[in-house]
N, C-alpha and C positions, 0 to 999 in steps of 0.2 A: 388389547394388542398394542404391540411396543414398535416405533419407529427408530432403527439403529442408525445412528450419523458417524461420520469418520471427516474430521478435519486435518489434513496433512500440513501443518503449518512448517516452517523454515527451522525453528529450533524445537517444537513441540508439536507431538502430535496426540490427538485427542480422539475419543470414540464418546459419544455422548447420546443417550436415549432418551426419546422424549414419550410419555404417554399421549393418551387422545386427546387431552387437551392443551397439548403444546407445553408443558412443563417439563424440565429437566429432571430425570429422576435417576439418573445414574450417570457418572463422568471417569472416565480412566484416561491419565496421562503419562505421556513418556516422552523425556527431553530425547532430543538427537543431536547429533554433530555436525558442525559445518567445518568441513575440511579446507585449510588455508595452506597448502602446499609452496607456495609462492606468493610474493606482495601482490595484493590485489585479486587474488584466485578466491574461489568461492564454491565447493562442491561438497557433494554428499554421496554416500555409499547407497546405489541405489536398493541392493538388496537388504542393508541395514533399514532402509525406510520401510519396506514391506514388512520386515520381521517386527518392527516396531508396532506397523498398524495390526498384526495380527497378536502381538503380547495386549494392546489395549482393548480390543475386541475381545479376547477371551477374556479379561481382567472384567469387563463390565459386564458380560453376560451371568456372569456370578451373581449379581445382584438383582437379577429378573427374575420375576415369577409368573408375567406373562410372555406369549410367544413373541419373535419378532415378524413382522408383516413385509417389512422392507428396509433393502438399506441404501441410503443416499448419502453421497460423499462430496467436498470440495478439495481444494489442495492450492498449495502455492503457485503462481503462475510464470509464464517466462522461461528461460532456461533451454537447456538443450540434454534430454534426457534418451540419449541415443541406444537403439536396441538393434541387434540382428537380426536377419530371416526366421531366426529360431523363438525372437522375444527376448534375448538374453543381453544385459548390458554390453555395450563395447568398450565400457569404463565408466568412473563415476560421473552422476549428473553435474553439469555445469549450472549453476543457479541464476536467479534473477539478479542478484546481488554482485555477480563476478564483474571485475573490471579490466580484466585483460585485454580488451578489444579497444580500450580507449583511445590509441592511435588510429586505428581505422575509424571509428565513430568521428574523431577530430577531423579526418581527411574528409570524409561524406560530408561533412557540418560545411568544411571550405568550400567545398566543390558545388555546393547546392544541391546534393542528393536528400537529403535529409528532409529537406524543405520540400523538395518536388514529390517525395514519398508522401509526406503529411496532406498535400493539396489533394491527394487521391483520396486517402483513406482517414485521415485525421488522428492518426497517431505517430508520434515522435519517438523515434529509435532511441534506446539508451543499450549500454553494453552487454546487459544481460539477457536482451533479445536473440532468437534465432539467426538474425541476418548475420547481427554482429559476431556471432560465435562461430556460425557456418565459415565467414569469411577470415574469422583468424586460425581455426583449424586446418582451412585450406592453404593457408602459408605455413602453419606450424607443424599441424599432425594429419596429412593428409591420409596416411595410413587409416586413421580412427574414421573417417568419414567414409572411405572405400569398405570398410568392415561394416559399417552401419547400414541397415535398411530402413529404418524411420528414426525420426526425431520427435519425442513425444514431449509432454510436460509432466509435473507430477501427476497432475490427475490422469492424465491417459495412460502413464505407467501403472496406477491405481486400477483403472478400469480394466486394462489388459491384465493384470494379474487375478482380478475378481471374474473378469467374463469371459477371457480369451480374446476380445475384440480391440483391434487397433485402432483407433480414432481420436479425434480431438472436438472439443466442442466448439461453439462460435466465440465465446468470452475468449479463450485461451488463444485462438485463431485469429482474432481480432488485430494485434500486434504483432508483426509490421505486415503480413501479407495480406489480409482479407479486403476483399470488394463487399461492401455493405450491401450494394445493391441486388448483387446474385446469392452471397452468402457462401462463396469459395474464395480460391485464392486467386488475386490479381497477376496475370504474368507479366503485365507492364512493371509491377513493383518488383518482381522479382528481376526482372530484366534489369532496373533501375540500378540495384544494387549488386549486378553481376553474377547472380547467382541461379539462373534458369538451369544450370547444369545438377543442383541440388534440389530442383522440384521433387524429384523422387524419395526424398525423405521426408516429405510432409503427409503426416496421415488424413485420411479422410476426415471432412467437416462435417458434423453431425448437427441438423438441425434442432430445435429446441423440444420437438415430438419425437425424437429419433435417439437420445441419450437414455436407452433404458433396454437392459438385457437380464439374462437370468445367471445366477451365480453357478460356478461350474462346481462339480463334483469336486476336483481337486482344492478348489480354494473352499469351499465347504466344510470340506473334512479340515483344512488348517485351522479354520476359523471355529469350526465348534456350531456351524449353521446348517439347516437345511438345504441341499441342492436345490436350484430352481427358484429360489427367493429372487423377486424383484431387484435388481440392482439399477439406482440412477444417479448420472454424473449430473452434479450440479454445477453451475458456473464457477470459476476459479475465485479464490478467496475474497478477495475484495468486492468481486460483484455478489457473491453469496452473503458477505455481512452486510451489504445493503440490503437485500432483501430481509436478510433476519432481523433488522432494525425497522423494517418496513416501508424503506424509500422504494417504492415500485412505480409512482405516478409521476408523469413530468411536472419538475418544478421543485420535486422533493429533494433533499440534499442530507449527507452524512459525513462523518470524519470519522476515521480509524486511526485512534490514537496508540499506535501499535509498534511494531518493528518497523512499519511506513507510516508516516503521517500521510493518509490518503483521503482527500477529499474528492467526493462524487456526487453528480448531480443527474438528476434523470432528463432527458430530452427524448424529441420524437424523431429528430435526424441528427448525422454526424454534423460537425462543425468543424470544416477546413480552413476557417477564414484567422484573421489576425495574426499575430506570431507564433508561429508552430511551439505547441506547447501540451504535453499531456496525452491522455489516449481516449481514443472513443471504443468503448467495449459493446459488441453486440449482446442485448440485454434482453431483448424478446423478439426473436426475428426479425423482420422489418420495421416492427413498430415501435420498439424502444431500444434507446442507445445509452448507455452511461458514460458521462463525460467524467473521465477520472483523473486526478494528479498524485499518483503514488511517487512520494518522496523516497530517498534513498536513506533520509537521515530521519530517524523517530526516537523509539523508546531505548536503543542502544546509546542515544546522545545524554538520555537521562543517567544510563547506568554509567557511563564514562565520568560526568560529571560527579555522581556518587562515590566513585572511587577516588577521582581526585581531591575530593574534600575529606577522604576518609570515613565515608558513610556505608551502612550497611547495605542501602540499596534505593531506588526512588522514592518508596513513602517516606523514608527520613529525610531524603532531598526535597520533598515536597514540604513537609513541615518548617523545613529550614527557610527555604524561598519565599515563603509566605508570610513570614516574619519580617522581610523586607518591603519597601512601598513600590507600586506602577513605578517600571522605568528604573528599578534598582539605582537610584539616585545617580543617574547620568550614565550608567554601564550600559552598552549595547553588547549582543552578541550575534555572530553569525553562524547558525548551529551547522554547518557543512562539514562534518566530520567523517563520511564514508571515505574509504580508501579509491572508491568509483565515482567522487566527485557527487553531483546531483542531478536529478533526470527530471524532476516538477518541481514547481510549475516552469522552471527554466533548464535546460540541459547544457551542462560543463562539466567533463570528466575532470577536469583539473580543479574545480571548486573544493576549496577548503575553509575551514572555521577560522574565528578570531573573535578575540574580544576587543572593544574601541572604550577608550574614555578610561581606563583601569587606572586606579590611582593606590596610594598608601591609605587613603581613608576607607577605601572599600572593603568591605566584610566580607567572610564567606556566606553569609544569607544574602548581599547583594550579587554575589556571582550565582548563587543559585537561583535567585529571582531572575536574572539576565537571561539564564539559559531556559525557564520557563516562558518568558516575555519573548525570547526570541524564535522559540518553537510556534508559540501562538502566533505569532506576525507572520509565519510559512502558512499557517491556516488561512490567513486573510489575504497572503499573496494568491493561494491557490483560488478563493472565491472570486478575486479580481480577475484572473486570468480565465474562468470560466462564463465571464459576461453574459450571467443568467441570475435575475433577479430570486432570493430565496427566503423564505418567511421563517425557517426554522431550520437549524443544523442538528441533527440527530448524533449524538456522540457513542461512540463504543470502542472496544479494545482496553488494553489493561490500564491505559493513562486516565480512563473515563471513570475510574472508579473514586479520583479525586474531586470531591465537590468543589475545593478551590479552584482547580486548573478547569471545570467545567463553567466557573463562574467569571474566571480570567477569559476564557476564548469568547463567552459572549459579550463581555466588555472589549475585547481587542478585535473581533469583527463585528460588532455591531448588531449580531443576529441573534434571537435567542436560541438558547441551546437544550436539549434534552437528552436524559439517559434511558436507556432502557430496562425492562426488570429485568431480563434473562442477562445471563453471563457470556456463553459460548455463541457469539451472533452468527459465526460462519456456518456453524453445527446447526443452527435455527433455518438459515437459510437454506439449508441443506434437506432440513426437515419440511420446508414450505413447498421447495421444489420437489420433492417427491412425493408430496400430497398432490399435488396439481400433476403431476407426470401420470401417476398412477389411477387419476380420476376420482381420488378421495374428496378434493375441492375441485370446483368448477374453473378457478381463475386465481391470479397471484394476488391480483388486488384483493378479491375476497378472503383468501387465506391469510393476508396480512393484517387485514380488519379483525379477523376472526382470532389470529394465535398471537399476534405482537402487542405488548403493552408496555406503555411509558411507566418510568418510577418517579421521576423529578425533574424539573425544568428550571431554568435560569432566565431571567430578563437583563438585557443590558442594561448598565448605568450610564445615563447620557454623559454625564461629567467625564467619566471613564473613557469613553468612545471618543469623544473628543480628544482627551489626551493620547489615547493610543491613534488615531488617526496620523496624529503629528509624528509620533513615534516610527509609525510603518513610513512616512517619507525619509526620515533617517535611515531607518534600516534599509531602504531602499540605495539611499545615498551612500551609506559607507558598504554595501555591496558592490556598487559600481567603482568606487574607489579600489576595493580591494582587487575585483577583477581586472583592473584596468593595471593594478600592479603585479598581476601574474598570481594573485591568491598566495602562493607560499611566500612572496615578499611584502604578502600585506601588512606586517608589523611596521612596516617601515613606509608610511603613505607619502605620495609626492608633497612637495612643500607647502604649496597651496591650500592642501587639504587640512592643515591647521587652521584655517579662517572658519571652520566649520567643527563641532561637537557634538557627540550623542545627546539628545533632549532637545536638539532645534529643528525648526521647521524648515521646507524646503519641497522641493522636486525631485523628480529622479534621477537627473542628467548629471553632467562630470562636475568635479568637485568646483571649477570656477566657474560654475553658473549659479552658486548659491549666494544669498544675503542672509547671513546668520539674524537669528531672532530667538534667544535663549528663553527655553521653558523653565522655570524654576520648580523643579519636582519635589522641593523641599516644601513650597506652599501651594502647588497645584492643588485645585479643590479634590481630583480625582488621586493625588498621591498619598492615600492612605490604604493601610494594607485591606484586601476584602474581606467583607464578612463571611459569616460561613466557617464550617470547619476544614480541616485537611485531611479528610479520610482518605487513604489510597488502598 
């Protein structure tokens, strides 16, 4: 018997079939389009997403000889997938990466609303979350809210099309409205954001054991499957990926090197202390929480850099980058290129990227290396924000195919890294969830032990880690300078910032609080190209 899984990503929809040993035996992929009708907007046609799911399922079924015993799926999170009382879209889905509500977010941040909400449920709002989008729609398109009966996520939309059930799972509901102590929406958080009137749009939250229903006759006919098959709604993509790579117990961690650079750590309870940052995702009822830092800047930055350097894509960018030495000969890159700014491990809708220390002596390889260094330091930044000790960082997503980047991340974070043998980790997490929910496996822990297999690991080099520790301090410094300059004016730093250049050590305060100590990246013991290949 086979298990059919579906992973509704932002740019690609995949159907993956696993056999009884948990091995991928068939995969079908269809690219999807992100619509950008205005600057900062990110939308998708909801019917087009459903049609792409149908297409991938039908394609993958042609490769099977065994019958399918269950369907389990995961999908991109956040956003507002609004439907009317008949379950029909009232317009395009507004995605997690949408930035139109930036002004509202800034106002909430200024007024202390974001921090107050974080202190209740441990999740910091970003522009693509439902509360920000409801607020924007109320001001700019109230008619659409009036015509809408329910605000779903991508997973909720697919569950509706497959089973006719209108609901959300706890992971999708976690940010921004969930009360982690009850598993239901927190009316005080709704009131904080001035959105009590829109509580009617929030779907029923289904607990871990409730997210299973039967495939309807209509959906079965479209997909080419028998009606009545069990359909399981797994956690949304970043949480499903954590399960797929075997991160299920407290203290385990992973980083997704994909559209988002998402670092996740399993905890036994939510963390609402410290500087508001990231999100807390309900992971297994009241017993487990996934502390996550999903950035807005990830693989798209690599694609941008490849285009700027006239390279075919990220694999060629990696080969170029690792011909340069660690630290890119004094060149620092802040990788905040998303039009929506950044959301983790800090929140600033105005965040923008920049190079620091660029000179005529730098080569294309140095620019490429600075991009990989900058993205790796974002992962270190997320681990620091988590304030939780981890002994291994499991890597997944397209970027994890690069041996050299996996080794760089180990050096930059000081944490051993490992890569899974599987390639479709979100789908693998849906597979594991489906087995547990249907009773084929007794627990997520046992399912992960049985079916998750790691392929390769990397140990941090102590000298390189020491080097990157100093570089990380520089990274924080130049980010502070850029932020003080208003990001867009970051190319012209304050006069006193000239006292310090990338490749010097210090702390993360303002520019005038530093005493420069130059790190010579030419002769530093860590400043030689990393060993190993650059397979991407």
